[in-house]
C-alpha positions as CSV (number, residue, x, y, z in Angstrom):
1,M,-48.6,126.3,-13.1
2,I,-48.0,123.8,-10.3
3,Q,-46.2,125.8,-7.1
4,A,-43.1,123.4,-6.3
5,E,-43.8,121.8,-2.5
6,S,-41.5,124.0,0.0
7,I,-39.2,122.5,2.6
8,L,-37.5,123.8,5.4
9,F,-33.9,122.9,6.4
10,T,-32.2,124.7,9.5
11,D,-29.2,124.3,11.2
12,S,-28.1,126.7,14.9
13,S,-24.2,125.4,13.8
14,M,-21.7,128.6,13.2
15,N,-18.8,126.4,12.0
16,I,-19.1,124.2,9.3
17,G,-18.1,120.6,9.1
18,G,-19.5,117.3,7.2
19,Q,-22.9,117.7,8.5
20,E,-23.7,121.1,7.2
21,L,-21.8,120.0,4.2
22,Q,-24.1,117.4,3.7
23,A,-27.1,119.4,4.2
24,L,-25.9,121.5,1.5
25,Q,-25.7,118.7,-0.8
26,Q,-29.0,117.4,0.0
27,I,-30.6,121.1,-0.5
28,I,-29.4,121.5,-3.9
29,S,-30.5,117.6,-4.6
30,L,-34.0,118.2,-3.7
31,N,-34.0,121.7,-5.5
32,Q,-33.1,120.0,-8.3
33,V,-36.2,117.3,-8.2
34,G,-38.6,120.1,-8.2
35,F,-38.8,120.7,-4.3
36,K,-38.1,124.4,-3.5
37,V,-35.8,124.3,-0.3
38,T,-35.2,127.1,1.8
39,L,-32.0,126.9,4.8
40,L,-32.6,128.4,8.2
41,C,-29.1,129.3,9.9
42,K,-27.2,131.8,12.4
43,P,-26.2,135.4,11.2
44,H,-22.7,135.4,10.3
45,S,-22.5,131.4,10.8
46,A,-20.4,129.2,8.1
47,I,-22.9,127.8,6.4
48,L,-25.2,130.8,5.4
49,E,-21.9,132.2,3.2
50,R,-21.4,128.4,2.2
51,A,-25.2,128.1,1.3
52,K,-25.2,131.9,-0.5
53,N,-22.3,131.4,-2.7
54,Q,-23.9,128.2,-4.3
55,G,-27.3,129.6,-4.5
56,I,-29.0,128.3,-2.2
57,A,-32.4,130.3,-0.6
58,V,-31.9,131.2,3.3
59,E,-33.4,133.1,6.1
60,E,-31.4,134.9,9.0
61,I,-32.3,133.1,12.5
62,P,-30.1,133.8,15.5
63,F,-31.3,130.4,17.3
64,R,-29.7,131.8,20.6
65,N,-31.5,128.9,22.4
66,A,-34.2,126.5,22.5
67,L,-36.6,128.9,24.0
68,H,-36.0,132.0,22.0
69,I,-38.6,134.1,21.2
70,T,-37.5,136.4,18.9
71,S,-36.2,132.7,16.8
72,F,-39.5,131.4,18.0
73,K,-41.1,134.6,16.0
74,K,-38.9,134.4,12.4
75,V,-39.6,130.7,12.1
76,F,-43.3,131.0,12.2
77,R,-43.1,133.7,10.3
78,V,-41.5,131.5,7.4
79,I,-43.5,128.4,8.0
80,H,-46.3,130.5,7.6
81,K,-44.9,132.0,4.3
82,E,-43.2,128.6,2.9
83,T,-45.7,125.9,4.2
84,P,-43.3,123.7,4.1
85,I,-44.5,120.1,3.4
86,A,-41.2,119.0,5.7
87,I,-38.4,120.2,8.2
88,F,-35.0,118.9,7.9
89,S,-33.2,119.9,11.5
90,H,-29.4,119.6,12.0
91,G,-29.1,121.4,15.2
92,S,-30.2,121.2,18.9
93,H,-32.4,124.2,19.3
94,D,-33.5,124.7,15.5
95,A,-35.0,121.2,16.1
96,L,-37.1,122.0,18.9
97,I,-38.0,125.1,17.9
98,C,-39.1,123.9,14.4
99,S,-40.6,120.8,16.3
100,L,-42.8,122.6,18.7
101,I,-44.2,125.7,16.4
102,A,-45.4,122.4,13.6
103,K,-46.9,121.0,16.9
104,W,-48.7,123.9,17.9
105,S,-49.5,124.9,13.9
106,S,-51.4,121.4,13.7
107,F,-53.9,122.4,16.2
108,F,-54.6,125.5,13.7
109,S,-54.4,123.8,10.2
110,K,-55.1,120.4,8.4
111,D,-51.8,120.4,6.6
112,H,-49.3,118.3,9.0
113,I,-45.5,119.2,8.8
114,A,-43.3,116.4,9.4
115,V,-40.2,117.6,11.0
116,Y,-36.9,115.5,10.5
117,R,-34.3,115.7,13.7
118,I,-30.5,114.6,11.5
119,K,-28.6,113.5,14.5
120,T,-25.1,112.8,14.1
121,F,-23.8,112.2,17.9
122,Q,-25.5,111.0,20.9
123,H,-23.9,111.7,24.4
124,G,-25.2,109.8,27.5
125,Y,-28.1,107.8,27.5
126,P,-31.2,109.2,25.4
127,L,-34.3,109.5,27.0
128,S,-37.5,108.4,24.8
129,F,-39.9,111.6,24.8
130,A,-38.5,113.6,22.6
131,Y,-37.8,110.7,19.8
132,N,-41.0,109.1,20.2
133,H,-43.0,112.7,20.6
134,L,-41.5,115.5,18.8
135,F,-40.1,114.2,16.0
136,T,-41.8,112.7,12.7
137,K,-38.2,110.5,12.7
138,T,-34.9,111.2,14.2
139,L,-32.4,109.9,11.0
140,T,-28.2,108.6,11.8
141,P,-26.0,108.2,9.7
142,S,-24.8,104.5,10.6
143,F,-26.5,102.1,12.2
144,Y,-24.0,102.3,15.0
145,L,-25.3,105.7,16.0
146,R,-28.8,104.5,15.8
147,S,-27.7,101.2,17.8
148,L,-27.1,104.4,20.6
149,F,-30.4,105.5,20.6
150,L,-32.1,102.1,21.2
151,K,-30.3,101.5,24.5
152,N,-32.7,103.1,25.8
153,P,-36.0,100.4,25.1
154,M,-38.4,102.9,25.7
155,I,-37.6,104.3,22.3
156,N,-39.4,103.1,19.4
157,P,-36.9,101.5,17.1
158,R,-39.0,102.5,13.7
159,K,-38.9,106.4,14.9
160,I,-35.3,106.0,14.1
161,E,-34.3,105.6,10.6
162,V,-30.2,105.4,9.2
163,L,-29.9,107.8,6.4
164,Y,-26.5,107.3,4.4
165,P,-25.0,110.8,3.2
166,G,-25.1,110.8,-0.2
167,I,-21.9,112.2,-1.9
168,D,-22.2,114.2,-5.0
169,F,-19.0,112.1,-6.8
170,S,-19.4,113.5,-10.2
171,R,-18.5,117.3,-8.5
172,L,-15.7,115.2,-6.9
173,S,-14.6,113.6,-10.5
174,K,-14.9,117.2,-12.2
175,A,-13.7,119.6,-9.5
176,D,-10.9,121.6,-10.9
177,D,-10.0,124.1,-7.8
178,L,-6.6,124.7,-7.1
179,L,-5.6,125.0,-3.2
180,P,-4.9,128.7,-2.3
181,G,-1.5,129.9,-3.4
182,S,0.0,129.7,0.2
183,V,-0.3,125.9,0.5
184,L,0.6,125.4,-2.9
185,E,4.3,127.3,-2.3
186,W,4.4,125.2,0.6
187,I,4.3,122.4,-0.5
188,S,6.6,123.3,-3.7
189,S,9.2,124.2,-1.2
190,H,8.2,121.0,1.1
191,P,8.6,118.4,-1.6
192,G,7.2,114.9,-0.8
193,P,4.5,112.4,0.3
194,I,1.6,114.0,1.5
195,I,-0.7,112.9,4.1
196,A,-4.5,114.1,3.7
197,H,-6.9,114.9,6.6
198,G,-10.3,117.2,6.2
199,A,-12.0,117.2,9.8
200,I,-13.3,120.4,11.6
201,L,-10.6,120.6,14.4
202,R,-11.5,119.3,17.5
203,G,-10.1,117.2,20.0
204,E,-11.6,114.3,18.8
205,K,-11.3,114.1,15.6
206,G,-7.3,113.1,16.0
207,H,-5.2,115.4,14.8
208,H,-3.2,115.2,17.8
209,I,-2.6,111.3,17.7
210,I,-1.3,111.8,14.0
211,L,0.9,114.3,15.3
212,Q,2.4,111.9,17.6
213,A,2.8,109.3,14.5
214,L,4.4,112.2,12.3
215,V,7.7,112.5,14.9
216,E,8.1,108.8,14.0
217,V,7.2,108.2,11.4
218,K,9.5,111.2,9.6
219,K,12.7,109.5,10.9
220,K,12.2,106.5,8.1
221,F,10.5,109.3,5.6
222,P,11.9,112.7,6.2
223,T,10.0,114.5,3.5
224,I,6.7,113.1,4.9
225,R,4.2,116.2,4.8
226,Y,0.5,116.2,6.8
227,L,-2.0,118.8,5.8
228,M,-5.2,119.5,8.1
229,A,-7.9,120.8,6.1
230,G,-10.8,122.4,8.3
231,D,-11.2,125.0,10.9
232,G,-12.7,125.0,14.3
233,Q,-11.7,125.4,18.4
234,E,-8.6,123.1,18.2
235,R,-6.6,125.2,15.8
236,S,-4.9,127.3,18.2
237,F,-4.0,124.1,20.6
238,L,-2.8,122.1,17.0
239,E,-0.4,124.9,16.1
240,G,1.6,125.3,19.4
241,E,1.4,121.0,19.4
242,I,3.3,121.2,16.0
243,K,5.7,123.7,17.1
244,K,6.4,121.6,20.4
245,L,6.7,118.5,18.1
246,G,9.5,120.4,15.6
247,L,7.3,119.7,12.7
248,E,6.7,123.0,11.2
249,N,8.0,121.9,8.2
250,N,5.9,118.9,8.0
251,A,2.8,119.9,9.0
252,L,0.3,122.4,8.0
253,L,-2.9,123.9,9.0
254,I,-4.8,125.3,5.6
255,G,-8.0,126.1,6.5
256,S,-11.4,125.5,5.2
257,L,-11.4,124.4,1.0
258,P,-14.4,124.9,-1.6
259,S,-13.9,121.9,-2.0
260,I,-11.6,119.2,-0.2
261,A,-10.9,117.4,-3.7
262,S,-8.3,119.9,-4.5
263,L,-6.5,118.5,-1.6
264,L,-6.8,114.6,-1.8
265,K,-5.8,115.0,-6.0
266,V,-2.1,115.9,-4.8
267,S,-2.4,113.2,-1.7
268,T,-1.0,110.1,-1.3
269,I,-2.3,108.9,1.9
270,A,-5.5,110.1,3.6
271,V,-6.1,109.7,6.9
272,L,-9.4,110.0,9.7
273,P,-8.0,109.2,12.6
274,S,-11.5,110.1,14.9
275,L,-11.8,109.2,18.5
276,I,-15.4,109.2,17.8
277,E,-17.4,109.6,14.8
278,P,-20.9,108.9,13.7
279,L,-19.9,107.7,10.4
280,G,-17.6,110.4,8.5
281,M,-17.5,111.5,4.7
282,F,-14.0,112.5,4.3
283,Q,-12.8,109.0,4.1
284,I,-15.6,108.1,1.8
285,E,-14.8,110.9,-0.5
286,A,-11.0,110.0,-0.5
287,Q,-11.7,106.2,-1.3
288,Y,-14.0,107.1,-4.6
289,L,-10.5,109.4,-5.3
290,E,-8.9,105.8,-5.3
291,V,-6.4,107.7,-2.6
292,P,-4.9,104.9,0.1
293,T,-6.9,105.8,3.6
294,I,-6.5,104.9,6.9
295,V,-9.1,104.8,9.5
296,S,-9.6,104.3,13.0
297,R,-12.0,101.1,14.1
298,A,-14.4,103.9,15.9
299,G,-18.1,104.4,15.7
300,G,-19.6,104.3,12.2
301,I,-16.9,104.7,10.0
302,T,-16.6,100.6,10.2
303,E,-19.3,100.9,8.1
304,T,-17.7,102.8,5.6
305,T,-14.3,100.7,4.7
306,V,-13.7,97.3,4.7
307,H,-10.0,96.5,6.7
308,Q,-7.0,95.3,4.7
309,E,-9.5,95.4,1.1
310,S,-10.2,99.1,0.6
311,G,-8.1,100.9,3.2
312,L,-6.5,100.2,6.8
313,M,-8.1,100.5,10.4
314,V,-6.3,101.4,13.2
315,E,-8.0,101.1,17.0
316,P,-9.1,104.8,18.1
317,G,-6.2,106.7,19.6
318,D,-3.3,104.1,19.2
319,V,-0.1,106.5,17.9
320,R,2.0,102.9,17.2
321,G,-0.5,101.2,15.4
322,W,-0.8,104.9,13.3
323,I,2.7,104.8,12.7
324,T,2.7,101.5,11.9
325,A,-0.1,102.0,8.7
326,I,1.2,105.0,7.2
327,C,4.5,103.3,7.0
328,W,3.4,100.6,5.3
329,M,1.0,102.7,3.0
330,L,4.2,104.3,1.7
331,D,6.9,100.9,1.4
332,N,3.7,98.9,-0.2
333,P,2.1,101.8,-2.6
334,I,1.5,99.3,-5.3
335,K,-0.6,97.3,-3.0
336,A,-1.9,101.3,-1.1
337,K,-3.3,101.8,-4.9
338,Q,-4.9,98.5,-5.3
339,M,-6.7,99.2,-2.1
340,G,-7.5,102.8,-3.4
341,A,-9.4,100.5,-6.5
342,K,-10.9,98.9,-4.4
343,G,-12.2,101.5,-2.0
344,R,-13.7,103.3,-5.0
345,A,-16.5,100.4,-6.7
346,F,-17.4,99.8,-2.3
347,V,-18.3,103.9,-2.0
348,M,-19.8,103.7,-5.0
349,A,-22.5,101.4,-4.3
350,K,-23.0,102.8,-1.0
351,F,-23.0,106.5,-0.6
352,S,-24.1,107.9,-3.9
353,R,-26.2,111.3,-4.0
354,E,-28.9,109.6,-6.1
355,I,-29.3,106.7,-3.6
356,N,-29.5,109.6,-0.2
357,T,-32.1,111.4,-2.4
358,S,-34.3,108.7,-3.0
359,Q,-34.4,108.2,0.6
360,L,-35.2,111.7,1.1
361,I,-38.1,111.6,-1.1
362,K,-39.5,108.7,0.5
363,L,-39.3,110.5,3.4
364,I,-41.0,113.5,2.3
365,K,-43.7,111.7,0.4
């Protein structure tokens, strides 16, 4: 019997967001086509619990920092046991550890381990050494993000490659998960159109922008509701903003959901008001489900939506622009639905799971 080729995915984050969910999807896809994939992640992390629930093989690694000796030892043991042909690293600490071990191992073995660094952000001016020498390639989710790396002319452009995320659209269509009972009860007691927003609760995701816009929108649409799916460090701040702006009957934080489809399928509009975004996936899933979508004209988001065709775009942080766009969607439901239908066709042709998996296999082989 031929043994399946081994691949490792690593992640050193504690919270779960679009990047982690995409990693889980890629692991499942690669397992389904015959690879043996193991996830290395922190104990008690959100991705660990989600991976276990999905039947994914996991190894718990502390990943306290890029020079953590215990993590080095544990990762080395896993690599020695699994003999992977490729490693996909999603965090900074785990990426450096895996790269150094792979480089060191190459001195003692004829087998080469390809190490791919997944980068979904870039702050400041990128230094060339790591991208040119430590990793086989660095994969970005958009051409926008790739362009930020190539601002340094010393970085070899062949070392930075775009890998659009792959969405399991069939899973979205078949998803029959219900929203939590407490959320359904709140919706029932607060009838009206629903604005959906799925994102980790961080400042750059723009939740506060929609809350500010909602103050004006509710003057025209008093029953408007804004449901925010996700968790993160900004939760307490957003709870305070909801109370300060008098939006207790219009806005609700609902936490993380097993499937974002459960929220999108009851929503009138989907929004992604990010101030910074390498790409984003929530708006892609919303368009597939034909939910009229409004997004920021920020970063890689512009590669996922066609303005006034598959959705609307608003300048980042423009509260007045968001007020206008939301009110237009609510005032023009037929045109909004037509945009939703065009959005479905657009994202299916660009962000399918099958296209993403074939690109991964091409990299691995």
